[in-house]
N, C-alpha and C positions, 0 to 999 in steps of 0.2 A: 229364100223363105226365112221368116223371123219367128221368134217365139210368140209374138203378138198375133201374127197371122195364123199360126197353128191354133192358138187358143180360140180364135174366132171361127174356125172351121165348124160347120153345123154339128157333125158327129162328136167332135171333141167338146164343144160348148155344151151339148146336150148331156153327155156323160159327166162332165165336170159339175154342171148345175145339180144333177141328181146326187152326185157324191157329196157336195157341200150341203145340200138340203137334208141329207140323211145321217152323215157320219157322226155328227155331234150328239145324236140321240142313241148311238150304239153304246151299250154299257158293259158288254162282255165279249169274249172271243166267240162264244156260241152265236150271239146275235150277228157278229161280223160275218161269220161263215154262212149264216142262214140267208144273207142277202148277196146273191151271186154277183150283182152289178157292182156293189161296193167292193167285194172281194177281188173281182177281176180288175177293177180300176186300180186298186192299190197294188196288185201284183204287177200290172203293166207299168205302173209308175216307177217301180223298182227294177224293171227289166226282167221280171220273173214270170211273165205270162206263159212261157213254155213249161213252167212247173205248176201251173194252176191246178192241174189234175191231181197233184199229190197232196191232198188236203190233210191227211194224217201227218205227213211230213211237215207241212206248213204250220199245222196246229202245235206241233212240238216246238218249232221255232218260236212262236209267239207265247206259248205257255211258259217256257223256261226263261224268256227274256234275255238280257245281256249283262245283268249285274254280277252274276256268278261266273267266274272264269271257266268253270266246267259246263256252263250252259251250252246247249246244242248249237246255237248260232255261232258261238265263239269257237267252236271246234271245227267249223267248216272253213275250207280254204276260200270260198267265195264270200266276199264281204257284203254282198247285197242282201243276204239273209239277215245279217246283223243290222243293216240299215233299215230293213222293214221292221224289225223288232224295236228299233229306236223310234221310228215314226209312229208306230202303234204299240206303245209300251204298256200293255195290259199287265204284265208281270209286276211292274213297279207302281203303276198308278191306278190299277183296277178300273172301276167304272168311269173314272175321270180321264182315262187315257186318250179318248177321242176329242176332248175339249181343248187340247193344246194346239197352238198354231202349227207345229210340225206335223200334226195328224190331219190338219185341214189344208191350209194354204201350202204347207211344205210338201204334202203329197201331190197337190195339184201342180205345183211348179215342176216336180219330178215327172209327172205324167206328160206335161206339155213338152218338156225337154226330151223325154224318151220318144214321143211321137215325132218330134222334129228330126231326131237322129234317124229313125226308121224311114221317114219320108224322104229325107235327103239321100239316104243310102240306096234308095231305089234307083236313083239316077247316078250316084257316084259313091261307090263303096269306100274309096279313100277318104272322102269327106266324112262319111259316117264313122270310120275308124278314128279320124282325128277328133271329131266331136266327143266320141266315147272316151278317148284317151284324156282329153281335156277335163271331162267330168270326173274321171277316176284318178287323175294324176296325184291328187293330195293323199290318196290311200297307198301310194307306192312307197314302202318303207325299206325295201331291200330288193336284191335281185330275185329272190324267191317270189315276191309279190308280182313281178312281171311274168315269171314262168307259170304261175298258177292261173293266169288268164290268157287264153290264146289270142284274144284280140289285142291286148296290151303288148304281148310278145311279138305279134305280127308287126305292130307299129315300130317297136324298137329294132327288130331285125332289119326292117326296111330302111329305117333312118341310118342304121350303122352299116348298111350294105352287107349283111350277113346272109349266107345261103340258107335255104330252107332246111338243109341237112343239119344245121347248127342246133336245131330244136331236138335232135335225136342224140346229142352228146350228153355226157355226164351232167346231171342237174347241178351238182355243187360247182362244177367248172363253169357252167353257164351263168349261175348266180354271181360268182366271183368276177367273171368277165364283165357282166352288166354293171356291177358296182365299181369296177375299175374304169370302164369306158364312159360312164355317165356320172354326173353329180346329181344324185337323186333329190337333193334339197332344192335344186333349181326348178324342179317341177312344181314347187309351191310358189314360184315367182312368175306371175302372168307374162311378163315381157320375155323372160328366158324360155318359158314353156312355149310361147308363141313362135319363137325362133326355131325351137326343136321341131314343132309341128310343121313349120314351113319347109324345113329340110325333109321331113317325112313325106309331105304331099308332093314335093318335087321328085323325090326318088320313086314314089308310088306311080306317078304318071309315066315315068320312064319305063318302069318294070311292067306296068299293067295298062297298055294302051286300051282304049275303049273296047269293051266286049270280050276281053281276053281272060277275065277273072270271074270265078264263081263267088258272088258275094256271100253266099250262105255258109261257106266253109268255116268262117270264124264266128258266125253268129248262130250256131246250133247250141242247144242246151248242154251238150257234152263237152263243148269247148268254151264258149263265152262265159258260162257260169262256173267254169273251173271245177267241174264235178270231180271229186277225188274219190279214192277208194273208200274212205270212211263214210262219205256221203252215200255212195252206192250201196254199201253194206247196210247203212241205216234205212235207206229206202226199202231194201229187200226185207228188213226185219219189221217194217211197219205195214199195217193193213191200209193200203192206199185207197183214197176216196172215202174213207170212213172216219169215224171219230176216235 
């Protein structure tokens, strides 16, 4: 399956057409939240559909933006919240936020890619993991970036042939090992990233013959989104589902 084929699927095409027809006229965060189809589309585009219920949480992400180092999105271990605030940067651009290409075609491209990953993953979790890693690779700046995301860590542990128990060892030692065993800069080079993912998929198929792996274990909100203690505390302190 290709991105073009995904974009032409009736349900994807319908939601994308709606998004593009409406998003440019949205002038505020309130208007964005008031249209559930737009909101859910943008959330899915950023891989955050499992967090769509937490509207007060997401409102805080968008309201504070990303320009201040102390902004909520910048404090979270999961970079996808920051990516959402970059795509729909109401904090910086106000009512012009939705007029930029990144808020329109940029979000559509993310939605199509996300849909592709999920569709492929229904048949082959290893391929979904590889696609996800490929998309997120440029955001890996340290061993801690890998540890913070269960899906990224799953790919790296598999490629390096590390036992699952390795994830339970000291975090600082894990990070140091990853930084020693991998050249993280190579993840920014498509050819070298491709070779790494070839190694991963080969090892994955050996370790997980068809039907022997539960694909949901690394794609739950508590793992894939890298939900950390600070995030959970923040959710607890917010009135979810409200303004």
